[in-house]
N, C-alpha and C positions, 0 to 999 in steps of 0.2 A: 386465479381460480378458473377452472374449466367453464365453458359455457354450459348452460342447462337446457336440455330439450324436454319440454312437456309432451307426454304421449298419453292421450286419453284412451281408455279401454272400457267402453260401456257394456261390459260383459255381465249378464244377469241370468246365466243358465246354470250356474254351479250350486246355487242355494235353494232353499225351500220357500223363501219369502221375496217377493218382487220389490224392486225399487233401487237397487245399487247401480243400475244402468245410468241413473242420474248423478252418480257420484262425481264424474269428471266435470260436469257443468257446475256442481256445487262448489268444487275447489276453485273454478274460474270465477264464480260469483263472489267468492271470498277474497278475490284480488290477488291470488297467488302469483301470477306473472308480474304484476306491478311491484309486489313486495320483494320478490327476488331481484328485480331490476334495481330496487332501491338499495340493495346491498352492494351495488356496483358490478353485478354479475350479468353477463349477456344471457338473455333467456329467449328461446324461440319456441312458440307453441306449434307443435307438429299436427295438431288436430286430433281427431278420434279415429281409431281403427274401426272398420265395419264389424258389427256383431249382431247376429240374428236374435230376435226376441223369442221367448218360449212359445208364445201364441202362434208363431208361424212355423213351428217345428213339431214333429211327432216323435216322442221318445219311446223306445221299445225295451231297452235294457234297464231294468229297475235297480241294478247294482251299480250303475255308473251313468246316471241320467244325462242325456245330451252330450255324451262323451265325444262324438265325432265333430259336432259343431264347436264344442269347447276347444278341441285339439286344433281345429282349423284356425280359430282366433289366436291361439297360442303360437302357432307356427308363423302367422303374420306378425305377431308381436316380436317373436324371436328375430325375424329379419329386420324389423324397424329398430329394435334396440341395438342390434349388431351394427347397423348402419350409423346410428348416432355415436356409438363407441369408436367406430373407425374414423369418424369425423372429429374426434377429440372432445366430444361432449360428455356430460354426465346425464344419463337418462333418468327422468323423474316420471314414473309411470303412475297414472291416476286411474284407480278402479272405481267401479267394477268389483266383481267378487274375486276371492283370493286364488281361484284356480288359474288366473292369468299369470301367476308367478312361475308356472311351469314353462312359460315362454320367456319371460324377462330374465329369470335367474339362469336359465339354460344359455341365453345369449351372453350374459356376463361371464359365465363359466367358459364358454367356447372362446370368447375374446381374450380372456386372461391366459388360457392355455396357449393360444396362438401367439400372443404378443410378449408374454412373460415366461412362458414354458413352466408355469406353475398352476396349481389348482386354485379354485376360488374359495374364499371364506364366506360363509353365509350366516347372518344373524336374523332369525325368524322371530319377530316380536308379536305375540299373539296370545289371546286367552285360551286358544284351542291348539291341539297338537298338529292338526292337518296331516296326520300320519295314517289315516285309514286307507284301505285298498278296497277294490270291489268285493273281496272275500270277507272283509271284516266290517264293512259299513252296515249300519242299521237303517240308514236313510236313502242311500244311493246318491247323496249330494256330493258332487265332485269338488266343491270348494273345501271339503274336508280331506282331500287326497293329494294336493300338489306337493307337499314336502316329501311324502312317500314316493311320489313319481320322480322327483329330482334326485332322490337317493337310489333310484333304480328298482323300486319295489312294485311299481304299477300305480295306476292303470297304464297298460302298455302304450296306448295312444299318446299319452303325455310323457311317459318315461323315455320314449324314443326321440323326442325333440332335441336336436343338437348332440345326440350321442348319450349313451346311458352307462354309468350314472353321471349326472351333471356335477354333483357335489359328493364329497366323501364325508363319512360320519365324523371323523376326527376334526374336520374343519367346519362343522355345522353346529350352531348353538340356538337352542329354543329358549326364549326368555318371556316370562310373564304368564306362563300357562297355569290354568286353574280349573279347566273343565275338560275332562277326557272320557271317551267311551272306554268300557272295560277291556275290550279286545285291543283297542288302540294303545292302552297302557302297556300291554305285552309287546306290541310292535315297537314302541319307543324304547322299552328296556332292552329288547334284543338288537336294536339298530346300532347302538354304540354312540349315538349323538350325545352332545352335552346339553343338559337341561337345567334351567334355573326357574323354579316355580315361584309363585307369589309367596310361599312360605319362606323360601330362600331370601327373597327381597325383604320380607318383614323382619327376618332374623339378622341379615347382614347389611341391609341398606342398599339402595339402588346404585350408589357410586361404586361400592365394592363389586356388586354383581356385574355392572356394566364394564368395569375394568377387567374382570376375569373373562367375560364374554368376548370383549374386543381382543384380548391377548390370545385366546383360543382360536378365534377366527382369523387373526393376522399371522399366526405362526406358520412360516414356510408357505404362505399363499401370496398370490399376485395382486390382491385387492379384496375388498369386502363389499358384498351386496347386502343391503338391509331391506327386509320385506316387512312392512309395518301394517298390521291389521288394527284398525282403529278400535276394535272391541277389546284390545288389551287395556284400554283406559276404562276407568270406572264409569258406569252409566250416568253418574251424577255430573260428569264433565263431558261425556260423549254419548248422549242419548240416541243419536241417529245411526245405530248399527243394527244389522239384522239379527244377530245372536248375542245380546248383551248378557254379561255375567257379573254379578256383584263382586266387589273386592278387588278391583283392578288398580292400575296406576292412578295416582293422583296427579294434579297438574304439574307440580314440580318434578315428580319422578319421571313423567313422560318427557319433559324438557331436558332433564339431566342426562338421560341416556342418549338423546339425540345430540346434545352439546358435546358429549364425550365422543360420539361418532365423529363429529367435526374435528375435535382435537386430535383424533387418531390420524387424520389426513390419509386414510386408506379407503374412503368411500368410492366405489366404482359406479353404483347405481342404487336408486331408492324406489321402492314401491309404497304407495299409500292406497289402501284398499278398504272395501266393505263399508263405505259411507252410504247410508240409506236416507235420502232427504225426506221420504214419506214418513219417517219415524222421528225426524229431527225437530228441534225447537229453534226457529229463526236461524238456521244454518250453523248452529253452534259447533257441531262435530266437524264439518268441513273447515270452519275457521280455525279450530284447534289443530286439525291436520295440517293446514297451511302454516300455522305457527311452528309446528314441529319440523316441517320441511325446512323452514328458515333456520332453525337451530342446527339441523344436520348440515346445512350449507355454510355455517359459520357465524350466524348472528349471535352475538354475545350480549351480556348484560352491560358490560363496560367497554 
């Protein structure tokens, strides 16, 4: 098994509710490093990337709030993830809000293109689509835009990181979605990405959906990046997220998809994002996220 590099990104500029900057610390408090080491995997904590706080910045563009500061953090993360991949490690990025994925996924894509001469497969596990652009957003919150940026649709400051587009629609899979803005729905339909909503999971079961998602992301690609927003889980098991939506993954569904990621042996990098300890109950959500990371890294029941 590759060594794992923990990379904290206390980014709290992309959403409308403060607190996710404490997410990386919450994962560490949950004992993530020690738990990974107990699997026999070498794990190195690379510390946190510097990230400005909203109170120290003045935003002027209400359609993409704090975009230049967010892009700066994402560019730094791009370099850090690329360095870890070049060193033969698996980057495990701890957020922070989901806009950070514009940097982490772009780095995985650039590395796979360079080392395997193939595109990257992306599985985006989220209650939300994150496919808004500055033209479609109703809030201006950039954490609702990173998937659009990775597909080359904007915002330009994020889409340009590592070359645009970072990922192609035929290799991109959105899983667990259940809350979309109206104009965002049009964006998703037009994009050509593969989407499995909670209705699909209810109807077909998480095993079948995960199997199909992994097959789509793995086909003719050089590896798979998994970007997991903890709000994909139901608030009953993951209360500490900024934008909770009822009707999400239950405990076993969340573990099943990550166990199947491990079984695929195609994982290149993993993001765990949007844990907000100010809304959590005794670090429940970060502890669940740590467990899910372990499942993705190969921890099994037997």
